[in-house]
N, C-alpha and C positions, 0 to 999 in steps of 0.2 A: 503495501501500497504505499501511493508517494505524500510528500508531506500536505499537499492538498486536502487530499482525501481523509486524511486522517485528520486533519482540523473539521474539518466539515462534520466529520462523524463523529468526534467529541462532540463538538458542539451540539450537533441535531441531539445526544442522547442527552445532554446534561439540560438544555435548555427544555426539552419534552419533561421532564422529572421535575425541574425547579417553578416550570410554566403552572403545570398542574397542582404543585403543593402552593403556590402563589394565589390562583385562584380558589382553592377548597381555604384557605385562610381569607382571604377576603370576602368572603360565604358570608363566615361569624364573624368578622374584625369589623370590614370597613362598608360594605352594603347597607345593613341597618341604619349607620347614624349616616349615610347618604338618603335613603329613604325617609329619614325623619327630618334630616335638611330640606329634601323635595315640597315635602309637608309646609313649612315655613315658607320656604320658595312662595307656594300658589297660594299664600296668606296674604306673602307681602303684595303683590304683584306682578311675580316674575323680573325681578335683577336678572337680568342675562349679559353675560362679557364672553370673550376667549377665555378657553379653559385648558389646562392642558390634558394631558392622558395619563393616566396613572396605572405603575403600579398596581413605578411607577408603583410607580411606584410605583415609568412606571414606569413615567416615574415616576402608579404606582409605580419607574424604574424603577419598577423596579417598581414604586410598586409602578410601574406598566400603564398599564389600562384598564384604568377601573370602569367596574359593570355599569354603571350607572351610566357611564357615558360621557357626563360631565360636570366629575369631579376630579384634582387634580392630586396628581407624586410628582417630586422631585426627581422617579426615578426614572422619566422620559422629558425631552423638551416641552417648554410649556407651547400650546397650538398645535397640537394633534390633532387633536379631536375638537374642534371649535365651536362651539351651539350657535345655531343658527337665530336669528333673532324673532322676537316674540310673534311678530304679526307676519313673518315667511312662512311656509310651509316647511316643517322640520322633517318629511319626508319617511321613509321606513325605518323602523326601531325593533329590535326583537322584544317581545314582549316578556313582560315581566314572569316569574319563576325559572323550567329547565331549560326555556331557549337563551333565555336572557344569561344563566350560569355556563350554558355550552359555550356561546359567543364570546364570554369571557375566558374562557379556558382556552380556545381556539390564539386568543390577540395575546393573550400571557403566555402562552408556547410563542408565538411567533416571537417576541420583545424576548421573551428569554434566547431564546438562539440565536437571534441578531446579541448581544449582550453576552454568550458564550464566547459567538465570532472571535468578539474584540478579545474578551479575558484569554482564548487561549491564544490567539493569535502574537497579542503582546507577550505575554509568559513564554512562549518560543524562543526569544529574540534573548530572552537571561534563563535558556536554557531546560525551558521545561515545568511543567508540575508535577513535581517524581514522585506527589502518593495526597491522600486525602485531606492529611496536614498544613500541606503547603498550597493544597488548595483552598483549604478555610482561608488562611493570610490573604491569598488572591482575592480571594470573593468580600473580606473586609476590606481591603482597597478598593474593589469595585462599589461598596457602598458607600465609601468616603468618600470617592469621585463623583458617584451617580446620585445618590442621594443624601448624606450629609453635607455636604459642603454646598450645594445649590439650594438645600433645603433651608438653610440659614438665612438665607436673602427673600426664598422663595417660597413660601409655606404652602402643603397642599392646601388646597380649597375648594370649601363644598360646593355647592349648589348654591346661588342668590349672593353670594359674596365676591364683594368689588376685585377688580383685576385692572394693573395698567396698561399699554397696551401690547400687542401680541409680538410687534420685532423688538421692541429693547428687551422685553424677558428672554424672545429664545436669545437675544445677543447674550446677555450675560450669563444665561444660563449656562450654554456653551463655553465661553470664554473661563466661567468659574470652575466647569469639569476639565478642561485641558490645564489648567494653572493648576487645579488639585492633583493631577495624574505628573505633569511634569514636574512637579514639585515635591510628590511623593518617592518618584522613582529617582531623584537626586539625592534623598537623603539616607536610602534604603540602597543605591546600587553605587552611588559617589560620595564616599565617605569622605569629606574634608571640610575644612570649617569653612572659605571661602564659599561654596557649593549647596552648606546646607545654609549659610545666612542667606545664600540666593533663593533658595526652597522655600524659608521661610516666608520671604516676602511676596514669592510667587503666590503661594496659599493665599496670604492674608490681603493679597491688590486687591481683590474683585470683592471684598467684604467693606476693605475702606473705602470702594468706590461708592457701593450701595447700588440693590438692586433696584429698579422700577418699582415705581410703587403707586397705588391707582390716586385720583383726585380725592377719592373720596372714601372712607375705610364705614361707613354707614353699610348697617347687612342687616337685615332681622332673625340671621342666624347666630342663638344664643351663643357666651366664649366657652363655656364651657365645654356645649357639643362640637365648637371646632376644635378644643384641645385634646379631647377626646381623639379625635380625628387624626386629629397632626400625630397623637402618638401610634396610633392604630397603624397609618400607613410606614411611621421610620418604621415600628415593629415588624412589621410583615414583610418591608423592606431587607430587613437585615437579614432573617432567616432566609427570605429567598436567596439572598448573594452567598447566604453562606452553605444554603446547599445545591448553592451552581457552580460551586469552586468546588465542594469536595467530592461531588459527582467527576467535574473537569479531571482531578486527579485521581480518582478507582479507574475510571474508564479509561483514562489515557495511560494508564500504568499497567492495566490489561491488556490492552491490547497494541502497543510498543513491545513490552517486553524485555526493556531496557531500561537504563536510567540514564540515558543520553537524550539531549530534544530531538524531537522529531523530523525536524528539519536534518539531524544524519540520515536518514532515512532517503531524504529525495537522492535518486539515482535515474 
């Protein structure tokens, strides 16, 4: 098996497992909160804006794509599942219940495979993920890059919550994820004082600049409900990344048969 097929195979298996796990966690942790928020949204007249997809959070990245279709997560960049204005026809949407859950599973699997491809491809440049323990550390890095760092400025949003314009949010999210990834790479793989200082500056810089904020923070959503949602999205994304990294380590070790990087098998 050549390098490309190895990477795709490992990513597909890891993304499949992690995506199903994430969808199941969302069904019990985040979907009930989204449904509660939708009640407040309808009672408050339906405040709409562009939302990010959640694993996803998923962001959710992570969480990745939220089953409700309009709640956000910092696992995926903002705007991947924008809501239509209230006066426009929103078109077809999966029905509540099994259909919605099934589409959530599919969306999370696709997102999981995408994140797994990134994780496997990047890790191969540094020798690959040798076992599930190394995979857990790579998963923690993915969580920090795609959920934790962007989530400090752009928290997961429930329906009826205000948000800044879409393009500035996408730019800030992407820049934050990239800066955090580079910074962590410099700290872990280039151990020198100047580079460590540079890494810290890179990680901190997006938060010094600040994420785009809405003109008004007025919302019918209770603060306690939003806090529960932020915690639920963060925890589900953490588990998603840990599972993703661990499965990558297990599958890669099982199908490469050596501790060397899969790139060595390219011939």
